[in-house]
C-alpha positions in Angstrom: 27.3 14.8 6.7 24.0 14.4 4.9 20.9 15.8 6.5 18.9 13.3 8.5 15.2 13.2 9.4 14.6 11.8 12.8 11.4 9.9 13.7 12.5 8.8 17.2 10.1 11.0 19.1 7.2 9.8 17.0 8.0 6.1 17.5 9.0 6.2 21.1 6.7 8.8 22.6 3.8 9.6 20.3 2.9 6.4 18.4 2.1 4.3 21.5 -0.3 7.0 22.8 -1.9 7.3 19.4 -2.3 3.5 19.0 -3.8 3.1 22.5 -6.8 5.2 21.4 -7.9 2.5 19.0 -7.6 -0.4 21.5 -10.9 -2.3 21.4 -10.2 -5.1 23.9 -7.6 -6.8 26.1 -6.7 -9.4 23.5 -3.8 -9.3 21.1 -4.8 -7.6 17.8 -8.0 -6.1 19.2 -8.2 -2.7 17.5 -11.0 -0.6 16.0 -10.9 1.7 12.9 -12.0 4.7 15.1 -11.1 5.5 18.7 -13.5 3.8 21.0 -15.0 1.5 18.3 -15.2 -2.2 18.3 -12.6 -4.4 16.7 -12.8 -4.5 12.9 -10.8 -5.8 10.0 -9.1 -2.6 9.3 -8.3 -1.7 12.9 -6.5 -5.0 13.5 -4.7 -5.1 10.1 -3.6 -1.4 10.2 -1.9 -1.7 13.5 -0.2 -4.9 12.6 1.3 -3.5 9.4 2.2 -0.3 11.1 4.1 -2.1 13.9 5.8 -4.4 11.3 6.9 -1.3 9.3 8.5 0.3 12.4 10.2 -3.0 13.5 8.0 -3.1 16.5 6.1 -6.4 15.9 7.5 -8.5 18.8 5.1 -11.5 19.1 5.4 -15.0 20.4 4.1 -17.8 18.2 1.0 -18.0 20.4 0.4 -14.3 20.1 0.8 -14.5 16.3 -1.9 -17.2 16.3 -4.1 -15.0 18.5 -3.7 -12.0 16.2 -4.3 -14.1 13.1 -7.5 -15.4 14.7 -8.7 -11.8 15.1 -8.1 -11.1 11.5 -9.7 -14.3 10.3 -12.8 -13.5 12.4 -13.8 -11.3 9.5 -13.4 -13.8 6.7 -16.7 -15.0 5.1 -17.5 -18.4 3.8 -16.8 -17.4 0.2 -13.3 -16.3 1.2 -13.8 -12.5 1.0 -13.1 -10.5 4.2 -15.9 -8.3 5.5 -15.3 -4.7 6.6 -17.0 -1.7 8.2 -16.3 2.0 8.1 -14.2 2.4 5.0 -15.2 2.7 1.3 -12.6 0.2 0.2 -13.6 -2.7 -2.0 -13.9 -6.3 -0.8 -10.8 -7.0 -2.9 -8.8 -4.4 -0.9 -10.1 -5.7 2.4 -9.2 -9.3 1.5 -5.8 -8.7 0.1 -4.9 -6.3 3.0 -5.9 -9.0 5.5 -4.0 -11.6 3.6 -0.9 -9.4 3.6 -1.2 -8.8 7.4 -1.5 -12.6 7.9 1.6 -13.2 5.7 3.6 -10.8 7.9 2.7 -13.1 10.8 3.6 -16.2 8.8 -0.1 -17.1 8.9 -2.8 -17.7 6.2 -6.5 -17.1 5.7 -8.7 -19.6 7.5 -10.8 -20.4 4.4 -9.9 -20.9 0.7 -10.8 -18.2 -1.8 -13.9 -19.7 -3.3 -14.5 -16.5 -5.2 -11.4 -17.1 -7.3 -12.9 -19.9 -9.2 -15.1 -17.6 -11.2 -12.1 -15.4 -12.2 -9.7 -18.3 -13.0 -12.1 -20.4 -15.0 -10.7 -19.5 -18.4 -9.2 -16.5 -20.2 -12.5 -15.1 -21.1 -13.4 -15.0 -17.4 -10.1 -13.3 -16.6 -10.8 -10.7 -19.3 -14.2 -10.0 -17.9 -12.7 -9.6 -14.4 -9.9 -7.2 -15.4 -12.1 -5.2 -17.8 -14.7 -4.4 -15.2 -15.8 -0.9 -14.2 -12.5 0.2 -12.6 -10.5 2.1 -15.0 -12.1 5.6 -15.1 -11.7 5.7 -11.3 -8.4 3.9 -11.5 -7.0 4.8 -8.0 -9.7 3.0 -6.1 -10.4 0.7 -9.0 -6.8 -0.6 -8.9 -7.4 -1.9 -5.4 -9.3 -4.7 -7.1 -7.0 -5.1 -10.1 -4.0 -5.6 -7.9 -5.8 -7.1 -4.9 -6.9 -10.3 -6.6 -3.5 -11.3 -8.0 -1.8 -10.2 -4.8 -4.0 -12.3 -2.6 -3.6 -15.2 -4.9 0.1 -14.8 -5.0 0.4 -14.8 -1.3 -1.6 -17.9 -0.9 -0.6 -19.9 -3.9 -4.2 -19.8 -5.1 -3.6 -19.4 -8.8 -1.6 -21.2 -11.5 1.4 -19.5 -13.2 -0.5 -19.1 -16.4 -2.8 -16.6 -14.6 0.1 -14.3 -13.7 1.7 -14.6 -17.1 -1.6 -13.5 -18.6 -2.0 -10.8 -16.1 1.3 -9.1 -16.7 1.1 -9.5 -20.4 -2.3 -7.7 -20.3 -0.9 -4.9 -18.1 2.2 -4.5 -20.3 0.0 -4.2 -23.4 -2.3 -1.7 -21.8 0.3 0.7 -20.3 0.3 4.2 -21.6 3.6 4.9 -23.4 3.4 8.6 -22.5 3.2 8.1 -18.8 3.7 4.5 -17.9 0.3 4.6 -16.1 -2.9 2.9 -17.1 -5.1 5.5 -18.7 -7.7 3.4 -20.3 -11.0 4.5 -18.8 -13.7 6.4 -20.6 -12.6 9.7 -19.0 -9.2 9.2 -20.5 -10.3 7.9 -23.9 -12.6 11.0 -24.4 -9.8 13.4 -23.4 -11.6 14.5 -20.2 -8.3 14.1 -18.2 -5.6 15.3 -20.7 -2.7 14.9 -18.3 -2.0 12.2 -15.7 -3.2 13.0 -12.2 -2.4 11.6 -8.8 -5.3 9.2 -9.3 -3.5 7.7 -12.3 -0.3 7.5 -10.3 -2.0 6.0 -7.3 -3.7 3.4 -9.6 -0.4 2.4 -11.2 1.4 2.1 -7.9 -1.0 -0.8 -6.9 0.0 -2.7 -9.9 3.7 -2.0 -9.5 4.1 -3.8 -6.2 2.6 -6.9 -7.8 5.3 -6.6 -10.5 7.9 -6.4 -7.8 6.6 -9.5 -6.1 7.3 -11.4 -9.3 10.6 -9.6 -10.1 9.2 -8.1 -13.3 10.1 -4.6 -14.5 7.2 -2.5 -15.7 7.1 -0.6 -18.9 8.1 3.0 -19.5 9.9 3.6 -16.1 11.4 6.9 -17.2 8.0 8.3 -18.0 6.7 7.1 -14.6 9.6 9.0 -12.9 8.7 12.1 -14.9 5.0 12.1 -14.1 5.5 11.1 -10.4 7.9 14.0 -9.8 5.7 16.4 -11.7 2.8 15.6 -9.5 4.7 16.2 -6.2 3.7 19.5 -4.5 6.0 22.1 -3.1 5.5 20.8 0.4 6.9 17.5 -0.6 3.6 15.7 -0.5 1.3 14.6 -3.3 -1.9 15.8 -1.7 -2.8 18.1 1.2 -0.7 18.8 4.2 -0.6 15.5 6.0 1.4 12.5 4.7 -0.8 9.4 3.8 -0.9 6.6 1.3 -0.7 8.8 -1.9 2.8 9.8 -0.8 3.9 6.2 -0.6 2.4 5.9 -4.1 4.5 8.8 -5.4 7.7 7.8 -3.8 7.4 4.1 -4.7 6.7 5.0 -8.3 9.6 7.4 -8.6 12.2 5.5 -6.6 11.6 2.1 -8.1 11.1 3.3 -11.6 14.4 5.3 -11.4 16.1 2.1 -10.2 14.5 0.1 -13.0 15.8 2.6 -15.6 19.4 2.5 -14.3 19.2 5.7 -12.2 17.1 8.0 -14.4 16.9 11.4 -12.7 18.3 10.0 -9.5 19.3 13.5 -8.2 15.7 14.7 -8.6 14.4 11.5 -7.0 16.7 12.1 -4.0 15.4 15.7 -3.7 11.8 14.4 -3.8 12.5 12.0 -1.0 14.1 14.8 1.1 11.2 17.1 0.5 8.8 14.4 1.6 10.8 13.5 4.7 11.0 17.1 5.8 7.3 17.4 6.0 6.7 13.9 7.4 9.3 14.5 10.2 7.5 17.7 11.2 4.0 16.2 11.1 4.7 12.9 12.7 6.8 14.3 15.6 4.1 16.9 16.5 1.4 15.7 18.9 -1.4 17.8 17.6 -0.6 17.2 13.9 -0.5 13.5 14.5 -3.7 13.2 16.5 -5.7 15.6 14.3 -4.2 14.4 11.0 -4.8 10.7 11.6 -8.2 10.3 13.1 -8.6 6.7 12.0 -6.4 3.6 12.0 -5.8 3.4 8.3 -4.5 6.8 7.3 -1.2 6.6 9.1 -0.1 3.2 7.7 0.6 4.5 4.3 2.6 7.5 5.7 4.8 5.1 7.7 5.4 2.9 4.6 6.4 6.0 2.7 9.1 6.8 5.3 10.2 3.2 5.1 10.5 3.4 1.3 12.8 6.4 1.7 14.8 4.5 4.3 15.2 1.5 2.0 16.7 3.6 -0.8 18.5 6.3 1.3 19.1 4.7 4.8 21.5 7.6 5.7 18.6 10.0 5.6 16.2 8.4 8.1 16.9 8.0 11.8 14.7 5.7 13.8 15.1 3.6 17.0 15.0 0.5 14.9 15.3 0.1 11.1 12.0 0.6 9.4 10.9 -2.0 6.8 8.9 -1.9 3.7 6.1 -4.3 4.3 5.3 -4.5 0.6 8.6 -6.4 0.0 7.4 -9.1 2.4 3.7 -9.1 1.6 2.6 -7.3 -1.6 -0.4 -5.3 -0.6 -1.3 -2.1 1.3 
């Protein structure tokens, strides 16, 4: 029998207690980013996506409407969603809210008026994608993927925009790594080898590729670099699983699949190494409550477990099957 990694204690005993700390009101979807804080855009979306991932989003149609109304409370007249607390860009906040709404079968309350400037013509699209994102590509990619993801989920852009977008990304991909290393820090050789920032940046584009059923370039190199960046504890940064671990696993697993199983034994070993640490951390009360002090940090960790369960269901034991939200709504 293959080894299994059991997250039942986390889901049944610990997660409800952890989530309750962020409750910000009696209504459906009322959650804050920090314990005891007021409802905010990240609190409500984080909890919705986390529940969806764990198969715990049991809502009536009326409750879905109520939760959607909480999310849409933060949409501005220009279509962007407002935020507090985090350093994420407005593109991240907007695409993340749109994804949460899509998981409910709901939509933003207002059209994306901001998109007109980007979609006006090819020169406008070039100005948008060539903005000051690429030297700090991990956070910068939130915008480069957030705009097309939000537009794809709402039908807010013509097909020609997406054709142009993928052609641009294909052309700019680095043949040596499969990532996008086109910032000044890369061009001047200040970052000679890909880092977790390059990998995290690429991940955000890859799930938009997935939405459209397109295979990205150089998948074997993506596998090589993603596995190289994994640390001995199975994580890609620190001692507590979070979004960068989803990035690493998604890059390795889906690139291996795209290349016909390249280094599949090593990819399986990487998933097991991650799951061993994730099982230990998530099933321990102190590790959970100390390691995840805000609503957002846990969501990526749960999605990373779900990604492993998608490819290796025999490895992951949970009360209900966990789901990869990115395959239903392409943003996180």
